[in-house]
C-alpha positions in Angstrom: -55.7 -3.6 -4.1 -52.2 -3.7 -6.1 -52.1 -1.9 -9.5 -51.4 -5.2 -11.0 -54.6 -6.8 -9.9 -56.4 -3.2 -11.2 -54.9 -3.5 -14.2 -56.3 -6.8 -14.7 -59.8 -6.1 -13.4 -60.3 -2.9 -16.0 -59.0 -5.0 -18.8 -61.0 -8.3 -18.0 -64.1 -5.2 -17.9 -62.9 -4.1 -21.4 -63.1 -7.4 -23.0 -66.6 -8.8 -21.1 -68.1 -5.3 -23.0 -66.2 -6.2 -26.1 -67.6 -9.9 -26.3 -71.2 -8.9 -24.7 -71.3 -6.2 -28.1 -70.4 -8.5 -30.5 -72.5 -11.4 -29.1 -76.0 -8.8 -29.5 -74.9 -7.6 -32.9 -74.1 -10.9 -34.4 -77.6 -12.6 -33.3 -79.4 -9.1 -34.7 -77.2 -10.0 -37.8 -77.7 -13.3 -37.9 -81.6 -13.3 -37.2 -82.4 -10.9 -40.4 -80.6 -13.3 -43.2 -77.9 -10.9 -44.0 -75.2 -12.3 -45.8 -72.2 -14.0 -44.7 -69.5 -11.1 -46.6 -72.0 -8.6 -44.9 -72.1 -10.1 -41.5 -67.9 -10.2 -41.6 -67.2 -6.9 -42.3 -69.7 -5.6 -39.3 -68.0 -8.2 -37.4 -64.2 -6.5 -38.1 -65.8 -2.9 -38.0 -67.4 -3.3 -34.8 -64.3 -5.1 -33.3 -61.5 -2.5 -34.2 -64.6 0.4 -33.1 -65.3 -1.0 -29.6 -61.3 -2.2 -29.0 -60.4 1.4 -29.5 -63.1 3.0 -27.2 -62.1 0.4 -24.1 -58.5 1.2 -24.9 -59.1 4.8 -24.6 -61.2 4.2 -21.4 -58.6 1.8 -19.8 -55.9 4.5 -20.3 -57.7 7.5 -18.7 -58.8 5.2 -15.7 -55.2 3.8 -15.6 -54.4 7.9 -15.6 -55.9 8.4 -13.2 -54.9 6.2 -10.8 -50.9 5.9 -11.3 -50.2 9.2 -13.2 -51.9 11.7 -11.7 -50.3 10.1 -8.0 -46.9 10.5 -9.5 -47.2 13.4 -10.0 -48.8 14.9 -6.9 -46.0 12.7 -5.2 -43.4 15.0 -7.1 -45.0 18.0 -6.5 -44.7 17.5 -2.8 -40.7 15.9 -2.5 -39.4 18.6 -4.7 -41.1 21.7 -2.8 -40.0 19.1 0.7 -36.0 19.2 -1.1 -36.4 23.1 -1.7 -37.4 24.4 1.4 -35.8 21.5 3.6 -38.6 21.3 5.5 -38.7 16.9 6.9 -41.5 17.8 8.3 -44.2 17.1 6.1 -45.4 13.9 4.9 -46.8 12.2 2.1 -50.4 11.8 1.0 -51.2 7.8 0.9 -53.9 7.1 -1.5 -55.3 3.1 -1.1 -53.6 0.5 -0.5 -51.6 -0.3 -3.9 -47.8 -0.7 -4.2 -48.0 4.0 -4.6 -49.3 3.8 -0.9 -46.3 1.4 0.1 -44.2 3.8 -1.6 -46.1 6.7 0.0 -45.6 5.0 3.1 -41.4 4.2 2.7 -40.9 7.7 1.9 -43.0 9.1 4.9 -40.9 6.9 7.2 -37.5 8.1 5.8 -38.7 11.5 6.3 -39.3 11.2 10.0 -36.2 9.7 10.6 -34.3 12.1 8.6 -36.0 15.0 11.0 -35.6 13.3 13.8 -31.8 13.3 13.3 -31.4 16.4 11.9 -32.8 17.3 15.7 -30.5 15.4 17.3 -27.9 17.1 15.3 -29.4 20.9 16.2 -29.8 19.6 19.6 -26.0 18.4 20.2 -24.7 22.0 18.9 -26.5 24.2 20.8 -25.3 22.3 23.8 -22.0 22.8 23.1 -22.4 26.8 22.3 -24.1 27.1 25.5 -21.1 26.6 26.7 -18.9 29.2 24.4 -21.0 31.6 24.4 -21.8 34.4 26.8 -25.5 34.6 28.6 -25.8 37.8 27.9 -25.5 37.4 24.2 -28.7 35.3 23.6 -31.9 37.0 23.2 -34.2 37.6 26.6 -37.7 35.9 25.9 -39.6 39.6 25.5 -37.2 40.4 22.5 -37.3 36.6 20.8 -38.9 37.0 17.8 -41.6 34.8 16.6 -39.6 32.3 14.6 -37.2 31.6 17.7 -34.2 29.3 15.7 -33.8 25.5 17.2 -31.0 26.3 19.0 -32.1 29.7 20.7 -35.2 27.5 22.0 -32.6 24.7 23.4 -30.5 27.8 24.9 -33.5 28.6 27.1 -34.9 25.4 27.7 -31.0 24.5 29.3 -30.9 27.6 31.3 -34.9 26.6 33.0 -33.9 23.7 33.5 -30.6 23.3 35.3 -27.8 26.1 33.8 -24.5 24.7 36.0 -25.5 20.9 35.2 -25.7 21.6 31.8 -22.6 23.9 31.6 -20.7 21.4 33.2 -21.9 18.5 30.8 -21.4 20.0 27.5 -18.2 21.7 28.2 -16.7 18.6 29.0 -18.3 17.3 25.6 -16.9 20.1 23.7 -13.5 19.5 25.1 -13.6 15.5 24.6 -14.5 15.3 21.2 -11.9 13.8 19.1 -11.0 16.5 16.9 -10.2 20.0 16.7 -13.3 22.6 17.1 -12.7 26.2 17.4 -14.8 29.1 17.2 -14.8 32.0 15.0 -16.7 35.7 15.2 -18.3 35.8 11.2 -17.3 39.5 11.6 -13.3 39.4 12.0 -12.8 36.2 12.5 -11.8 36.6 15.5 -11.1 32.8 17.4 -14.0 33.0 20.3 -13.3 29.1 22.1 -11.3 26.2 21.3 -10.4 23.0 22.5 -7.2 21.5 23.4 -7.0 19.3 20.2 -6.8 22.4 18.1 -4.2 23.6 20.3 -2.5 20.3 20.0 -2.7 20.2 16.0 -0.9 23.9 15.7 0.9 23.4 18.4 0.0 26.1 20.7 -1.2 27.2 23.9 -4.1 28.9 25.2 -3.2 32.6 26.0 -1.5 32.8 22.9 -4.5 32.0 20.4 -7.4 33.5 22.5 -9.0 37.0 20.7 -6.2 36.7 17.9 -7.9 36.5 14.3 -7.1 33.4 11.8 -5.0 35.8 9.8 -2.9 36.3 12.9 -1.7 33.0 14.1 -0.5 32.2 10.5 -0.8 28.5 11.3 -2.2 28.4 7.5 0.6 27.2 5.0 -1.6 28.7 2.0 -3.1 32.0 3.2 -5.2 32.5 -0.4 -6.7 28.6 0.0 -8.1 30.0 3.6 -9.7 32.4 1.8 -11.2 30.7 -0.7 -12.4 28.4 2.0 -14.2 31.5 4.3 -15.6 33.1 0.8 -16.9 29.5 0.1 -18.6 29.5 3.4 -19.8 32.3 3.1 -21.8 31.8 -0.1 -23.2 28.7 1.5 -24.3 27.1 5.2 -21.7 24.7 5.1 -17.8 23.7 3.4 -17.2 20.0 4.5 -14.4 17.8 3.6 -11.8 20.0 2.3 -7.6 18.5 3.3 -5.6 21.8 4.7 -2.8 22.2 6.4 -1.0 23.4 9.6 2.1 25.2 10.0 3.6 24.5 13.8 5.8 26.1 15.8 8.5 23.5 15.4 8.5 23.6 11.9 6.2 20.7 11.2 3.1 20.2 8.9 0.1 19.2 10.3 -2.5 17.7 6.9 -6.6 17.8 8.1 -9.5 17.5 7.2 -11.8 20.7 7.8 -15.5 21.2 8.0 -17.1 24.8 8.3 -20.7 25.7 9.4 -22.2 28.3 10.0 -24.1 29.8 13.5 -26.4 32.0 15.0 -26.5 32.7 18.2 -28.8 35.3 19.6 -28.2 38.2 17.5 -24.0 37.6 16.9 -23.2 35.5 13.8 -20.6 32.9 13.8 -18.7 30.0 12.1 -17.2 26.7 14.1 -14.4 25.2 12.4 -13.4 21.2 12.9 -10.4 19.3 11.6 -9.5 16.4 12.0 -5.7 15.1 12.1 -5.2 13.3 9.1 -1.4 13.5 8.6 -0.6 9.8 9.4 -3.2 8.7 6.8 -1.7 10.8 4.5 2.3 9.5 5.4 0.6 6.0 5.2 -0.4 6.5 1.5 2.7 8.1 0.5 4.7 5.5 2.4 2.9 2.9 0.4 2.6 4.6 -3.2 6.9 4.5 -2.5 6.2 0.4 -1.3 4.3 0.2 -4.9 6.6 2.2 -6.9 9.8 0.4 -5.2 8.5 -3.0 -5.9 7.8 -2.4 -9.6 11.1 -1.1 -10.1 12.7 -4.2 -8.4 10.4 -6.8 -10.4 11.8 -4.8 -13.5 15.4 -4.9 -12.1 15.2 -8.7 -11.0 14.3 -9.6 -14.5 17.0 -8.1 -16.2 19.8 -8.8 -13.5 18.7 -12.8 -13.7 19.2 -12.5 -17.1 22.1 -10.6 -17.8 23.8 -13.4 -14.6 23.4 -15.9 -17.3 25.7 -14.1 -19.8 27.9 -12.9 -16.9 27.9 -17.1 -16.3 29.5 -17.3 -19.6 31.4 -14.8 -19.8 33.2 -15.6 -16.6 33.3 -19.5 -17.5 35.3 -19.8 -20.3 37.4 -16.7 -19.2 38.5 -18.9 -16.1 38.9 -21.9 -18.8 41.6 -20.0 -20.8 43.4 -18.3 -18.2 43.8 -21.9 -16.8 45.0 -23.4 -20.0 48.4 -23.4 -21.4 50.7 -21.1 -24.3 49.2 -17.4 -23.5 51.5 -15.1 -24.3 51.7 -12.3 -21.7 49.5 -9.8 -23.8 46.7 -12.8 -24.3 46.9 -13.2 -20.8 46.9 -9.5 -19.3 43.4 -8.6 -21.0 41.9 -12.0 -20.5 42.3 -11.2 -16.4 40.8 -7.5 -17.7 38.2 -9.0 -18.8 37.7 -11.6 -15.4 37.3 -7.9 -13.8 34.7 -6.3 -15.3 32.8 -9.5 -15.3 33.3 -9.3 -11.6 32.9 -5.8 -11.2 29.3 -6.5 -13.5 28.4 -9.1 -11.4 29.0 -7.4 -8.1 26.3 -4.4 -10.2 23.7 -7.3 -10.5 24.2 -8.3 -6.5 23.5 -4.8 -5.8 20.3 -5.0 -8.5 18.7 -7.9 -6.8 19.1 -7.0 -3.2 17.9 -4.1 -4.0 14.9 -6.1 -5.4 15.0 -8.5 -2.7 15.8 -11.7 -4.8 19.6 -11.7 -3.8 20.0 -14.8 -2.0 20.4 -15.1 1.5 22.6 -16.9 4.1 20.9 -16.0 7.4 23.1 -16.8 10.7 23.2 -15.8 14.2 25.6 -12.8 14.1 27.5 -10.7 16.7 27.0 -6.9 15.3 30.2 -5.9 17.7 32.5 -8.5 15.6 31.5 -7.8 12.0 32.0 -4.2 12.4 35.5 -4.6 13.8 35.9 -6.6 11.1 35.2 -4.0 8.4 37.2 -1.1 10.4 40.0 -1.7 7.7 38.0 -1.6 5.3 35.9 1.3 6.5 39.6 3.3 7.0 40.6 2.8 3.6 37.2 4.0 2.0 37.4 7.1 4.1 40.8 7.5 3.1 43.2 9.2 5.3 41.6 12.7 5.7 38.6 11.2 7.5 38.2 9.9 11.2 36.4 6.7 11.6 35.2 6.1 15.4 33.8 2.9 16.8 31.3 3.1 20.1 30.0 -0.4 20.6 27.9 -1.3 23.3 28.7 -4.7 25.0 24.9 -4.8 25.5 24.2 -5.0 21.5 21.8 -8.1 20.7 22.7 -11.0 18.4 21.1 -10.6 15.6 20.1 -13.2 12.1 21.5 -12.1 9.4 23.7 -12.2 5.9 26.9 -11.1 7.2 27.7 -10.6 3.7 25.1 -8.4 3.2 24.8 -6.3 6.3 28.9 -5.7 5.3 27.5 -4.1 2.0 25.3 -2.2 3.8 27.8 -0.8 6.3 29.9 -0.2 3.1 27.3 1.8 1.4 26.2 3.5 4.0 30.3 4.3 4.6 30.9 5.4 0.5 27.4 7.6 0.8 29.4 9.2 3.8 32.7 9.7 2.1 31.0 11.6 -0.5 29.0 13.7 1.7 32.3 15.1 3.5 34.5 15.7 0.6 37.2 17.8 2.8 37.1 15.3 5.3 35.5 14.7 8.4 34.1 11.9 10.9 32.4 8.8 10.5 31.3 7.3 14.1 29.1 4.3 14.4 27.8 2.8 18.0 25.7 0.0 18.0 23.0 -0.6 21.1 20.2 -2.9 22.4 16.8 -1.3 21.7 13.4 -2.1 23.6 9.8 -0.7 21.3 6.3 -0.5 22.5 3.9 -0.2 20.8 3.4 3.2 22.0 7.3 4.7 20.6 5.4 3.2 16.9 3.1 5.9 16.2 5.5 7.5 14.1 7.0 4.8 12.3 4.6 3.0 10.1 7.3 0.3 9.5 8.3 -0.2 13.0 7.3 -2.9 15.1 7.3 -3.6 19.3 10.3 -5.8 20.8 14.1 -5.8 21.4 15.8 -4.7 18.3 20.0 -4.0 17.8 20.7 -0.6 16.6 23.7 0.3 14.6 23.4 4.0 14.4 25.9 5.4 11.7 26.3 9.4 11.6 28.8 11.7 9.2 29.6 15.3 9.8 29.4 16.2 5.8 27.0 18.4 4.0 23.8 16.6 5.2 20.5 16.6 2.7 17.7 19.3 1.8 14.7 17.7 2.7 12.6 17.6 -0.7 16.0 15.2 -1.5 15.9 13.1 2.2 12.4 12.7 0.6 14.3 10.9 -2.0 17.3 9.3 -1.1 16.4 5.4 -0.5 15.0 5.4 -4.5 16.6 3.7 -7.0 19.6 5.3 -9.2 18.2 8.7 -7.5 21.9 10.5 -7.0 22.2 13.7 -4.9 25.5 13.9 -7.2 24.3 14.9 -10.3 24.4 13.9 -13.6 26.9 10.9 -14.8 28.2 11.1 -10.7 27.1 7.4 -8.9 24.5 4.9 -9.7 22.4 6.0 -7.6 21.8 2.5 -5.8 23.9 2.4 -3.1 21.9 3.7 -0.7 18.6 2.0 -2.1 20.7 -1.4 -2.2 21.1 -0.2 1.9 17.1 0.1 2.3 16.1 -3.1 0.5 18.9 -5.2 2.6 17.3 -3.4 5.5 13.9 -4.7 4.5 14.9 -8.5 3.3 16.1 -8.4 7.1 12.3 -7.5 8.6 14.1 -4.0 10.2 13.9 -0.3 9.2 16.2 3.0 8.8 15.5 6.2 10.2 17.5 9.5 8.6 17.3 12.8 10.4 19.6 15.4 8.7 19.9 18.6 7.7 22.2 21.0 5.5 25.4 21.7 6.1 24.8 19.6 9.7 25.5 15.8 8.6 23.4 13.1 8.2 22.2 10.0 10.8 21.2 6.5 9.8 19.9 4.4 12.4 19.5 0.5 11.3 17.0 -1.3 13.4 17.4 -5.4 13.5 15.3 -7.4 14.7 17.2 -9.4 17.8 18.3 -12.8 18.0 18.5 -15.4 21.4 20.6 -18.1 19.8 24.5 -18.3 20.2 26.4 -17.0 16.8 27.4 -19.3 14.5 31.0 -20.0 14.4 33.2 -19.5 11.2 32.6 -22.1 8.3 35.9 -24.1 7.1 37.6 -23.0 4.7 35.9 -25.2 0.8 37.3 -27.9 0.2 39.6 -28.9 -3.3 38.1 -29.9 -6.5 38.7 -33.3 -7.7 36.1 -34.5 -10.7 34.8 -37.7 -10.8 33.1 -40.6 -12.8 29.3 -39.7 -12.0 26.4 -39.5 -14.5 24.6 -35.7 -13.7 22.1 -34.5 -15.7 22.1 -31.3 -16.4 19.0 -29.0 -17.3 19.7 -25.2 -18.1 17.7 -23.2 -20.4 20.4 -20.8 -21.1 22.1 -22.6 -24.3 25.6 -20.5 -23.9 25.8 -21.2 -20.0 24.3 -24.8 -20.7 27.2 -25.6 -23.1 29.8 -23.9 -21.0 28.6 -26.6 -17.7 29.0 -29.3 -20.0 32.8 -28.9 -21.3 33.4 -27.9 -17.4 31.8 -30.9 -16.1 33.5 -33.1 -18.8 37.0 -31.9 -17.9 36.4 -33.3 -14.5 35.7 -36.3 -15.8 32.1 -36.4 -15.6 29.0 -38.0 -18.0 26.8 -35.1 -18.6 23.3 -34.7 -20.3 21.8 -31.8 -21.2 18.0 -30.7 -21.6 16.7 -27.1 -22.1 13.9 -27.5 -19.9 12.0 -29.7 -17.5 9.8 -32.0 -20.1 12.8 -33.2 -22.4 14.9 -33.6 -18.9 12.1 -36.2 -18.0 12.5 -37.8 -21.8 15.9 -38.2 -21.1 15.4 -39.8 -18.1 13.5 -42.3 -19.0 15.6 -42.9 -22.1 18.5 -43.2 -19.8 16.1 -45.5 -17.5 17.0 -43.3 -14.6 20.8 -44.0 -14.3 21.8 -40.6 -12.9 23.7 -39.3 -9.9 23.0 -36.1 -9.8 20.2 -33.6 -11.2 21.9 -30.1 -11.9 19.1 -27.7 -12.6 18.0 -24.1 -13.0 15.2 -23.5 -10.6 13.1 -21.3 -12.9 12.4 -22.9 -16.1 10.1 -22.9 -18.9 7.3 -25.2 -20.3 5.7 -24.6 -17.3 7.9 -27.4 -14.9 9.9 -25.8 -11.8 13.5 -27.3 -10.7 11.8 -27.9 -7.4 8.6 -29.7 -9.5 11.1 -31.8 -11.5 13.6 -32.9 -8.7 10.5 -34.3 -7.0 9.2 -36.5 -10.2 12.9 -37.7 -10.2 13.7 -38.4 -6.6 10.2 -40.2 -6.4 11.4 -42.6 -8.9 15.4 -42.9 -7.6 15.0 -41.4 -3.8 18.9 -41.6 -4.0 19.8 -38.7 -7.1 21.3 -36.1 -5.3 19.9 -32.3 -6.2 21.9 -29.3 -7.3 19.8 -25.8 -7.4 21.0 -23.1 -9.7 19.2 -19.5 -9.6 19.8 -15.7 -9.9 17.1 -15.1 -7.4 16.9 -15.2 -3.6 16.2 -18.1 -2.1 12.8 -16.7 -0.3 11.7 -16.3 -4.0 12.3 -19.7 -4.7 12.3 -21.6 -1.8 9.2 -23.2 -1.2 7.9 -25.0 2.3 10.4 -28.2 3.2 13.0 -27.0 0.7 16.7 -26.7 2.7 19.7 -24.7 0.3 23.1 -24.5 1.7 25.4 -22.4 -0.5 28.1 -24.9 -2.0 25.6 -28.0 -1.4 23.0 -27.9 -3.1 22.9 -24.3 -3.8 24.7 -22.4 -6.6 24.4 -19.2 -6.9 24.9 -17.4 -10.6 27.1 -16.5 -12.0 30.1 -18.7 -10.3 33.3 -19.4 -11.7 34.1 -22.9 -13.1 36.5 -24.3 -10.1 33.2 -23.6 -7.1 30.8 -25.8 -9.8 33.3 -28.4 -9.7 33.6 -27.9 -5.5 29.4 -28.0 -5.3 28.7 -30.8 -7.3 31.7 -33.1 -5.7 30.5 -31.7 -1.7 27.0 -32.5 -3.2 28.2 -36.2 -4.3 29.7 -36.7 -1.2 27.1 -36.1 1.5 25.2 -38.6 3.3 22.2 -39.9 1.9 20.0 -36.9 3.0 17.4 -35.7 0.8 17.4 -32.2 -0.7 13.5 -31.8 -0.5 11.2 -33.0 2.3 8.9 -35.9 2.3 5.2 -34.2 0.4 
């Protein structure tokens, strides 16, 4: 019977007894003709006294049924926890919930006991291989309290010693982690498997019989002593991180385990280690990517807003320079302003490239041809004291990339090489085709299998320290010291390669230069033919709807377009643009809109709404962000036709507007 039913039965019996007592009392009082007030007083006192009595009886019965049994369960479990003896079982009384709990605990204890026996069996089996026969006690010398491992040794030897040794030798050496058995007295290595040798990069004859201290494989000797002291104070030490030094100078990160073993009269301890170097490297790379992504978001927001301001500066400067009546001094000052604005625009383009929000125009390219076109530029960058060498392989595959970005990538690497070679040196650039199989990518967390074009850039400069090498691709990090360099050159190069779905490998030693290997996915298509020069920029009489949320830029663009003869209507966001569209009865020839705008309506959404009413409407998008960021499925954007990269010059604006208006009737957006 369950505890709930027992409680209900006790309460029912108590109530029945109380009712019977009250009935007998009332019958006796009424038969004697006692006054009504006396009857009420007597009944009240009787109910209180009887109720309290029956309540006390109920508590005593529940204490016997529940609390006493719970205390007994607690005492038994505490004793098993203290002794570690999982062979004991809880006493089962009755068939209620407490009895069911005891049954479940007994089943758990039985499973723990079986698991522990299996573990001891495995350990004892391994020890049968690594422990000499004469170190095991004979049956006449064995004490009464033989350990499980000792008894298993005897069982294995009696059944089939050779078969058991062969089986467990294979087990010891095939386990997927490093194992080493050491003497507790002097920490001398008794046995180890091949994974242990591979972990520390040594051979068997150099390790056998030596102590842990003599090996000098721990990067931190006090840390080794700390874990061994901790092992002395308890039975085992588990899941601690330690680092091993390899003969080649590398470091391996491991997750270690230490456990005491008693083999006959000799006390040993086993050390097990799992190599987690790859996982640690992946975590470091993940944290680096997250930090870079956060800084990229910040840089992109700054660059986007700054580009709007630069567009205003460049636009009005161009307008003033094209006007008549300026004296020589004013013209010179305006040209300096224009040059400064152009340098600022280049800096924001680097920020956008680093954040992967720079507009890309990928096409099929021949890397050899692109590098040959940069030869004179690179030689001027390096100066007369440095030598530029090319080793271009005819077998280098084509790639699909943005030619301007790849040129910037190579130039940034050349500038870095020049800074590392203040007294001159040699910069070598070579191309090659590389085929990578999955087995080649174990140490490259970002690599992918397939065919790649590899561009190798090697300099003979001062090289990098290991601490610097780990940070060279971080934005705003410069090894040149405070005030020297922006710290964006290599960060931008890294971002360009990532944006093209490739990766960079860097090797360097102090005083021995540096080698950058850039891997880019290969392309099967033929290289694209060069584009013809852009046409002139005649004006027109068409009606243009201009949507721009930056007031200064909007006013400047409106003024430029009006100078070319266009009729321009402006709106600061998509909502007001729709209202203006309705007021003008949809009689517009061109929509020139920013892609990212306030009020919850993007340039893409605005264009879809307006083209639904006027399919012949031409659309030009403008943004400082990358087409990869703002382009959605179905969009086809082409620089100079239906896309304008901010900041842009007035002539570029006029050329793009005219080219879009004169283009064939092709929708800028695919039909939804």
